[in-house]
N, C-alpha and C positions, 0 to 999 in steps of 0.2 A: 504458488500460493493462490488461494481462491477467495472470493467474496460470495456470501449468500445474500441475494437481494430480491426484493419484490417491487415491481413498478418503479425501478430506478432508485429505490431507497434501500440502504444497507440494513439487513437484518442481523448479520454477524460477519465480522472480519477480525482476525483471519478465520478462514474456514477451510476444511480439508475434506477429501473423499472419505476419510475415516469418520468425520463428523456426519457426513451424509448417510453413511451406513448405520451409524449409531442412532441417528434421528429417525431412521426408517427400518426398524428391525424386522418387519414382516415383508420386506421387499428384497428380492434376490437380484443383486446387481452383477453384471459381468466383472471379471477381474480388472479389466481396463475400460474406463469410460472415456468416450470422446468428449470434446468440448460441447458438441451439439447435444449429446445425451445429458451432460451435466446441466446445460441450459434449460432443459425440460424440467429440472428440479430447482431452478432459480440459482444455480451455482455457476459462477463465471471466473475465468482466469484473470489475474491481476498482473499487469505489466508494470515495469519500473521505468519511470521517466528518466531521461538522461540528466545527470546532475548538472545544474547550472554553475557558471563561474561567477561568483559574487565579486564585488570590489574588495579592496583590502580592508575597508571599514564595515564590511558585511559578512554574514555567515549564512550558509545554506543548511537548512534543517529538513530532514525527511518528514513528510506528512505522516500522521498516524492513521489516516483513513484514505482509501482510494476515492477518486471521483470518476464519474462516467463522462468520458470525453470522446465524442464522435463514435459512440457505441462500444467503446473499450474502457473497461475499468482500469484506471491508471493510478499508481501511487506516485505522487509528485513531490515537489520540494517547495519550501517556503524560504524566501530570502528576507532576513531582517538585519537591521543595523546592530553592530556589536555594541554591547554596553560599555560605559566608561571603564568599568572594572576589567572587562575582557581586553580592551585596548591597552590599558595600563599593564596588565599581565604580559601581553605580547611585547610591549616595549621593554619590560624588565627582562624577559627571556632573551631578547636580542642583545641586551647589554652583557649578559652572562657569557 
């Protein structure tokens, strides 16, 4: 998966090599593009951060947009507290 970005700001995510070809119909691209070649067009690979281990009262949710961390576009996670309804549903499921 890729992100199209300008000056560290996301223009489009997700983005694909197919999108790049469609966005530039008058450009002849090689069959395979290196990450360096893609970067010349503002297209960067997105890595997936390791899923964190939340507490029993929390839940890990994948982020919808990547962030630029140490020069690498990374799709991270957000940890939030479970709602009272989610906690109740878990208690009921354990009783069953």
